[in-house]
C-alpha positions in Angstrom: 6.0 -13.7 -12.2 4.8 -16.2 -9.6 1.4 -16.0 -8.1 1.3 -14.3 -4.7 -1.5 -16.3 -3.1 0.3 -19.7 -3.2 3.6 -18.1 -2.1 2.1 -16.6 1.0 0.2 -19.8 1.8 3.4 -21.7 1.5 5.2 -19.2 3.7 2.5 -19.3 6.3 2.9 -23.1 6.6 6.7 -23.2 6.7 9.2 -20.3 6.9 11.3 -20.9 3.8 13.7 -18.2 2.7 13.4 -19.0 -1.0 9.6 -18.7 -0.8 10.0 -15.5 1.0 12.4 -14.1 -1.7 9.9 -15.2 -4.4 7.0 -13.5 -2.5 9.1 -10.3 -2.2 10.0 -10.3 -5.9 6.4 -10.9 -6.9 4.8 -8.3 -4.7 7.4 -5.6 -4.1 6.5 -3.2 -6.9 2.8 -3.0 -6.0 3.5 -2.7 -2.3 6.2 -0.1 -2.8 3.8 2.0 -4.8 1.4 1.9 -1.8 4.2 3.1 0.5 5.3 5.8 -1.9 1.8 7.1 -2.3 1.4 7.5 1.5 4.9 8.7 2.4 5.7 10.7 -0.8 9.4 10.0 -0.1 11.4 7.3 -1.8 13.7 6.6 1.1 10.9 6.5 3.7 8.9 4.2 1.3 11.8 1.8 0.9 12.3 1.7 4.7 8.6 1.1 5.3 8.5 -1.6 2.7 11.5 -3.3 4.3 9.9 -3.1 7.8 6.7 -4.4 6.3 8.4 -7.5 4.8 10.0 -8.1 8.2 6.5 -8.2 9.7 5.3 -10.5 6.9 8.2 -12.9 7.7 7.3 -12.7 11.4 3.5 -13.0 11.0 3.2 -15.2 7.9 1.6 -18.0 10.1 -1.3 -15.6 10.8 -2.3 -15.4 7.2 -5.7 -17.1 6.6 -6.6 -17.5 3.0 -10.3 -18.0 3.9 -10.4 -14.5 5.4 -8.4 -12.4 3.0 -6.7 -12.5 -0.4 -2.9 -12.5 -0.1 -2.4 -9.1 -1.8 -5.0 -7.6 0.5 -3.3 -9.0 3.6 0.1 -7.8 2.4 -1.3 -4.4 1.4 -2.8 -3.9 4.9 0.5 -4.6 6.6 2.3 -2.2 4.2 -0.3 0.5 4.6 -0.3 0.3 8.3 3.5 0.4 8.4 3.6 3.4 6.0 1.0 5.2 8.2 3.1 4.4 11.3 6.2 5.8 9.6 4.3 8.9 8.6 3.1 9.5 12.1 6.7 9.0 13.5 8.0 11.4 10.9 5.4 14.0 11.7 6.5 13.9 15.4 10.2 14.3 14.3 9.6 17.2 11.9 10.8 20.6 13.0 8.1 22.9 11.6 10.3 26.0 12.2 12.9 25.2 9.6 14.3 28.1 7.5 13.9 27.0 3.8 17.3 28.7 3.0 19.0 26.3 5.4 17.8 23.2 3.7 20.6 21.5 1.7 20.1 20.7 -2.0 18.6 17.3 -2.6 20.4 14.6 -4.6 18.2 12.8 -7.2 17.7 9.3 -5.9 14.9 8.3 -8.2 14.5 4.6 -9.1 15.8 3.2 -12.3 13.8 3.3 -15.5 12.6 -0.3 -15.1 11.3 0.3 -11.6 9.7 3.5 -12.7 7.9 1.7 -15.6 6.7 -1.0 -13.2 5.3 1.6 -10.9 3.7 3.5 -13.7 2.1 0.3 -15.0 0.8 -0.7 -11.6 -0.5 2.9 -11.1 -2.3 2.8 -14.5 -4.0 -0.5 -13.6 -5.1 0.9 -10.2 -6.4 4.0 -11.8 -8.4 2.0 -14.3 -9.9 -0.1 -11.5 -10.7 2.9 -9.4 -12.5 4.4 -12.4 -15.0 1.5 -12.3 -16.2 2.6 -8.8 -18.5 5.4 -7.9 -16.7 8.7 -7.4 -17.4 8.8 -3.7 -16.2 5.3 -3.2 -13.0 5.9 -5.1 -12.3 9.1 -3.2 -12.7 7.3 0.1 -10.3 4.5 -0.9 -7.7 6.9 -2.2 -7.9 9.0 0.9 -7.6 6.1 3.2 -5.1 3.8 1.5 -2.9 6.3 -0.3 -3.1 9.3 1.9 -3.4 7.6 5.3 -6.6 9.4 6.3 -9.0 7.8 8.8 -12.6 7.3 8.1 -13.4 10.2 10.5 -11.1 12.5 8.6 -12.6 11.5 5.2 -16.1 12.0 6.6 -15.2 15.4 7.9 -13.8 16.5 4.6 -16.7 15.1 2.6 -19.3 16.3 5.1 -20.8 12.9 5.4 -21.5 10.6 8.4 -18.6 8.3 9.3 -20.9 5.3 8.9 -21.6 6.3 5.3 -17.9 6.6 4.5 -17.2 3.2 6.2 -20.0 1.6 4.2 -18.7 3.0 0.9 -15.3 1.6 1.7 -16.6 -1.8 2.7 -18.7 -2.1 -0.5 -16.0 -0.8 -2.8 -13.0 -2.9 -1.5 -14.3 -6.2 -2.9 -15.0 -4.6 -6.3 -11.6 -3.0 -6.4 -9.9 -6.3 -5.3 -11.7 -8.3 -8.0 -10.8 -5.7 -10.7 -7.1 -5.8 -9.7 -7.0 -9.6 -9.5 -8.4 -9.7 -13.0 -5.7 -7.3 -14.2 -2.9 -9.3 -12.6 -4.2 -12.7 -13.8 -3.9 -11.6 -17.4 
């Protein structure tokens, strides 16, 4: 697997379709798992990931490696796209549906290889989250994987918003470092 950081830097300097394809291949599993955790629907997650990579293509020149790690930058785009998708879906949902009128769902689960990659990425993430304090891990999970705002998290935890934001700001670099160490192995 190619390193994500140099691929994104290269793409930010010149839009090259081969570099873009390599970046997609290198990052898709991890980014798909972010979408899937937020949206809890494979088709929506796939669509959100596709929309996210379109934004990456369009905004690659805005990536600044001195301000963010490539995976962090990509994850932010994916997370925001997934939250936007979730908000659009919530507006479209008819909350008065009769459960007996819903058709049977067809199994569209990913193949075994994709499932194993997602399971492996999830295990790595869980191991890294376990290195954080419980409150910090909870805040990150609620924000990045459930799409909750700092205010919503603060309300649920009965803590000031500033405390929640502080926990998240302090724990993100620790989580990032742990994940980078995992993926450099």
